Each structure stands twice: as C-alpha cells, then as structure tokens.
C-alpha positions in Angstrom: 15.0 22.7 -1.4 13.0 22.8 1.8 11.9 20.4 4.5 8.3 19.5 4.1 8.0 17.0 7.0 10.2 15.2 9.5 10.1 12.6 12.3 8.7 9.9 9.9 9.5 6.2 10.1 11.1 5.4 6.8 8.7 7.3 4.5 8.1 6.2 0.9 5.3 6.1 -1.7 4.5 9.9 -1.8 1.2 11.0 -3.4 0.5 14.6 -4.0 -3.2 15.5 -3.4 -5.1 18.4 -4.9 -5.2 20.4 -1.6 -1.4 20.5 -1.5 -1.2 17.8 1.2 0.9 14.7 0.7 0.2 11.0 1.5 3.2 8.9 2.5 3.6 5.4 3.8 5.8 4.9 6.9 7.2 1.5 6.3 8.8 1.0 9.7 5.6 2.2 11.5 3.2 0.2 9.3 0.9 3.1 8.5 -0.4 5.6 5.9 0.2 9.2 6.9 -1.2 12.5 5.5 1.0 15.6 5.7 -0.4 19.2 5.3 1.7 22.0 3.9 2.6 23.2 7.4 4.1 19.9 8.2 1.3 18.6 10.4 1.0 14.8 10.3 -2.2 12.7 10.7 -2.4 8.9 10.6 -4.9 7.8 7.9 -4.7 4.1 8.5 -2.8 1.5 10.4 -1.7 -1.1 7.9 0.7 -3.4 9.7 3.5 -5.3 7.9 5.5 -3.0 5.6 3.4 -0.6 3.5 5.7 0.4 0.6 4.5 1.8 -2.7 1.1 3.7 -3.0 -1.1 5.1 -5.7 -4.6 6.6 -5.9 -7.2 4.4 -7.8 -10.3 5.1 -9.8 -12.6 4.7 -6.8 -10.7 7.4 -4.8 -9.1 4.8 -2.5 -5.3 4.6 -1.9 -3.8 1.3 -3.1 -0.8 0.0 -1.1 1.9 -2.5 -1.8 2.6 -4.1 1.5 5.9 -6.0 1.6 5.0 -7.9 4.8 7.5 -6.2 7.1 11.2 -5.9 8.0 13.5 -5.9 11.0 14.8 -2.4 11.6 18.1 -1.1 13.0 18.6 2.5 14.1 21.9 4.2 14.8 22.9 7.8 15.1 19.5 8.9 13.8 19.6 6.7 10.7 17.0 4.0 10.3 17.5 1.1 7.9 15.9 -2.3 7.1 17.9 -5.3 8.3 16.1 -8.5 7.2 12.7 -10.0 7.1 10.4 -9.5 10.2 9.9 -12.4 12.5 6.1 -12.2 12.1 6.3 -12.0 8.3 3.6 -14.1 6.6 3.8 -12.7 3.1 3.0 -9.6 1.1 -0.3 -8.1 0.0 -2.1 -5.4 -1.9 -4.4 -3.3 0.3 -6.9 -0.5 -0.5 -7.5 2.3 2.0 -10.4 4.7 2.2 -8.5 7.9 3.1 -11.5 9.5 4.7 -12.5 6.8 7.1 -9.2 4.8 7.3 -11.0 1.5 6.4 -8.6 -1.0 5.0 -9.4 -3.9 2.6 -6.9 -6.6 1.7 -7.4 -7.4 -2.0 -4.6 -9.8 -3.0 -2.2 -12.0 -1.1 -1.4 -14.5 -3.9 -1.5 -15.0 -7.7 -2.5 -18.4 -9.0 -1.3 -20.1 -5.9 1.9 -18.2 -5.7 2.0 -16.0 -2.6 3.0 -12.4 -3.0 6.4 -12.1 -1.3 7.2 -8.3 -1.1 5.0 -6.0 -3.2 6.9 -2.8 -3.6 5.7 -0.2 -6.1 2.5 0.4 -8.0 1.2 2.4 -11.0 -2.4 2.7 -12.4 -3.1 2.9 -16.1 -6.0 4.9 -17.6 -8.2 1.8 -17.9 -8.3 1.5 -14.1 -6.0 -1.5 -13.7 -2.6 -1.4 -12.0 0.9 -2.8 -12.4 3.0 -3.6 -9.4 6.4 -5.0 -8.6 7.2 -7.8 -6.1 10.6 -7.1 -4.8 10.8 -10.4 -2.9 12.4 -11.0 0.6 15.6 -12.4 1.8 15.5 -15.6 3.9 18.9 -16.4 5.3 21.0 -17.5 2.3 18.0 -17.6 0.0 16.1 -14.9 -1.7 12.7 -14.8 -3.5 13.0 -13.9 -7.2 11.1 -10.8 -8.2 8.2 -10.3 -10.6 5.7 -7.8 -12.0 2.0 -8.3 -11.8 -1.1 -6.7 -13.3 -4.4 -6.5 -11.3 -7.8 -4.9 -11.1 -8.8 -2.8 -8.1 -12.2 -4.6 -7.7 -10.4 -7.9 -6.8 -11.5 -9.6 -10.0 -8.1 -10.2 -11.6 -4.5 -10.6 -10.8 -1.9 -12.1 -13.2 1.8 -12.5 -13.4 3.2 -10.3 -16.3 7.0 -10.5 -16.0 9.2 -13.1 -14.3 11.9 -13.4 -13.1 13.6 -10.1 -12.2 16.3 -9.2 -9.7 14.7 -7.2 -6.9 12.4 -5.1 -9.0 11.5 -1.8 -7.3 10.2 1.3 -9.0 7.5 1.0 -11.7 6.2 3.6 -14.1 4.3 4.1 -17.4 5.3 6.4 -20.2 2.8 9.2 -20.7 1.3 7.5 -23.7 1.1 4.2 -21.7 2.8 2.3 -24.5 5.9 1.5 -22.4 6.3 0.0 -18.9 9.4 0.8 -17.0 10.8 -1.2 -14.1 13.9 -0.4 -12.0 15.9 -3.2 -10.5 17.5 -2.2 -7.2 20.6 -4.4 -6.9 21.6 -4.3 -10.6 21.0 -0.6 -10.9 19.3 -1.3 -14.2 16.2 0.3 -15.8 14.2 -2.0 -17.9 11.4 -1.3 -20.5 8.6 -3.4 -22.1 6.2 -2.5 -24.8 2.5 -2.7 -23.9 0.0 -3.6 -26.6 -3.3 -3.5 -24.6 -3.9 -2.6 -20.9 -2.3 -5.3 -18.8 -0.6 -7.1 -21.6 3.1 -7.1 -22.6 3.6 -7.1 -26.4 5.2 -10.1 -28.0 8.8 -9.5 -28.8 12.1 -11.4 -29.5 13.5 -12.8 -26.3 16.8 -11.7 -25.0 19.6 -14.0 -23.8 18.0 -14.4 -20.4 14.7 -15.4 -22.0 12.8 -12.2 -21.4 11.4 -9.6 -23.8 12.5 -6.5 -22.0 15.2 -4.1 -23.1 17.7 -2.3 -20.8 17.2 1.4 -20.9 20.2 2.2 -18.8 22.5 0.7 -16.2 24.6 2.9 -14.0 28.2 2.1 -13.1 29.7 1.8 -9.7 27.6 1.3 -6.5 24.3 2.9 -7.5 21.1 1.2 -6.5 17.7 2.1 -8.0 14.6 2.6 -5.9 11.3 4.2 -7.0 10.6 6.7 -9.8 8.3 9.3 -11.3 7.7 10.4 -14.9 7.7 13.9 -16.2 5.7 15.3 -19.0 8.5 14.7 -21.5 8.7 11.0 -20.6 11.9 11.3 -18.6 12.3 9.0 -15.6 13.3 10.6 -12.2 14.7 7.6 -10.2 15.7 7.6 -6.6 19.3 6.4 -6.6 21.2 5.3 -3.6 23.6 7.0 -2.8 23.6 9.4 -5.7 20.3 11.3 -5.4 17.8 11.6 -8.1 18.9 10.3 -11.6 17.1 11.8 -14.5 17.0 9.4 -17.5 15.6 10.1 -20.9 13.4 7.5 -22.6 16.3 6.9 -25.0 18.5 5.9 -22.1 20.6 9.0 -21.6 21.5 10.1 -18.1 20.5 13.8 -18.2 21.6 14.7 -14.7 21.9 13.5 -11.1 20.4 15.8 -8.5 22.3 15.5 -5.2 20.3 15.0 -2.0 21.0 15.7 1.7 21.2 11.9 2.6 22.1 8.7 0.6 18.6 7.1 0.9 16.6 9.4 -1.4 14.2 6.6 -2.3 10.9 7.9 -3.8 9.8 10.9 -5.9 6.5 12.5 -6.9 5.5 15.8 -8.6 3.0 18.2 -7.1 -0.7 18.0 -8.0 -1.3 21.8 -8.0 2.2 22.7 -9.1 3.7 20.0 -11.4 7.2 21.6 -11.1 7.4 21.0 -7.4 9.1 17.7 -6.7 8.7 15.8 -3.4 11.5 13.4 -2.3 11.4 10.9 0.6 14.7 10.9 2.5 13.9 7.6 4.1 16.7 6.8 6.5 16.4 10.1 8.3 12.6 10.2 8.2 12.1 13.4 6.1 10.3 14.6 3.0 11.7 17.5 1.1 10.2 19.7 -1.6 12.2 21.4 -4.3 11.5 23.4 -7.5 12.3 21.3 -10.5 13.2 22.4 -14.0 11.0 19.5 -15.2 7.2 19.3 -15.1 5.6 16.1 -13.8 3.2 14.1 -16.0 -0.4 14.1 -14.7 -1.5 10.9 -12.9 -4.5 9.0 -14.1 -6.7 9.4 -11.0 -5.7 12.6 -9.2 -7.5 13.1 -5.8 -8.7 16.5 -4.8 -7.6 16.0 -1.2 
C-alpha cells in the first residue's frame, strides 16, 4: 500500500488511464484533476457544484455525475460534507474534454423531474450509461433516490429504478446481464437483471414493489459507497468505516480490506496493471495504490491517456 497522491479536496470517482495517470474528481473543490504517477496534479476542468462519480465514454470524454454541491466542515485535517450548499440549484450530468477542459452540461432533469444528486456512473458496451441519483437532504426532508439510463449524445434519459434509499455505487457484471447498486444508509447491495441495454427485465415484485434482489446487507454501522468489479464478477465496495468489502456475485462477503482512514469511498483497478487497485481516502484527501490479489474487469471505453 503506497500513497499515490495527497492534498486533494475530497477525491472520488477514480479513473485509471492507459499512461498510468489517474483522473479523480475533487468534490469539495468542484473540479476534475489528473494525477501522474509521480504525484503531480493538474486541473483538467473547473466543474462547479459537487462533481462525484466519473467514467470515460465512447467519444473519449469524461462523464461526470454532479451532485450540485455540499457545505463542508474541516477539523483536525479531516474534511466531511455537512449539508446541502446554499447555492445548490440541482444536480446534472456533465461531459468533459480532458484535453481542452471544455465542459458540456447534458442533463439536469428527466421528464420534468430535476436531477437531485447524481452520484455514480457506469457505461455499458452499447455506449449508454447508468447512473445513480443519491438525492439531497433539505432540513427534515430528503429526496428519494433513483437510477437512470441515458445516452451520451443528449438524446435520451429515462428513469429505470425508483425509489431507493440513498443509492450510491453502481456497476455492471462483466457479462452486462446484471446491474448492481449500493445503498449507502442501508448498507445493502441490490441487483437487477438486464434484458437489453438500458432495460431492466420484468420480474416478480418484492414486498416493497420493486424487482430487485438483495445481494448482501452488512450488519452494524457499515455504509456503502462506490464500487468496482473484478474479472470474476466480485464487487469491491468502499465501506465506511470498514475499508473495502469484497462481495461475490452470490452474496458472500469474501473479505474486508482495512484502510488507513474510515472514508475509503471509491475504488478502481489499473489500466496497464489490472491487479493494482486505487482507493480514494476522501476525508484526508489522499489516493492510495495497492497490489490486489484480484484482477480488475476491463472497462468498456478505456482511454490511452
């Protein structure tokens, strides 16, 4: 385990590029940042709000889930969100040219319903993307969460799953037949069967009226964040405060990898070395790299860097 970068403002959404550099969002700074292997940081784009999840698309642009922004509190070197920003106007999906820094806002609403807090994103091989909307807290009230499917050219956005309780990480099985969503506050990992790109298969409804199945729920105070998939289909889930939880597709907790701080939020595997795992230690502003016993599944649209 080694430190890859430091002095970041709540990093999340890591993307490994083909030149061994790493893209991360800095949620508290409202920007997309590129980090070279020697730890040098360069601002790719100023995004505003709260850039959260990120993924490379079929056109070579980086697609960002922007949650709209938080209020932040910092104490003894630890930075944490503490409510919705005063200038919050809603969430969005943005696309960034990582060479020029040009930013395009693609979506702010779906069929008249504004996006509240887009959080994490994953592309399928057809070129469309799934994303979670985590929602935002407003005093005693909270937006209910959802999952959407959209096209990167701005031609389609639709609600796929609703409601969920603070959906966060989202991932596809390597064969793209299963969609996984991690709920933060419940500590549950859900799964849905996909029949065609962007479509959830018809299935018997559970007692809550949904068609998903619970893969696993962890006991005690364990909150799920974002996740990555390995070549065997296991899910590597950032778990506060337990580290990285490795969960099999069958719902077995294979292991928990301890981390140096409680807020190990996001995970990705290396592009050139799929057994290198990058983890964002968000509250202390660091990214670490470690050698994994697992090998990451390839992403659909890898970028050469």
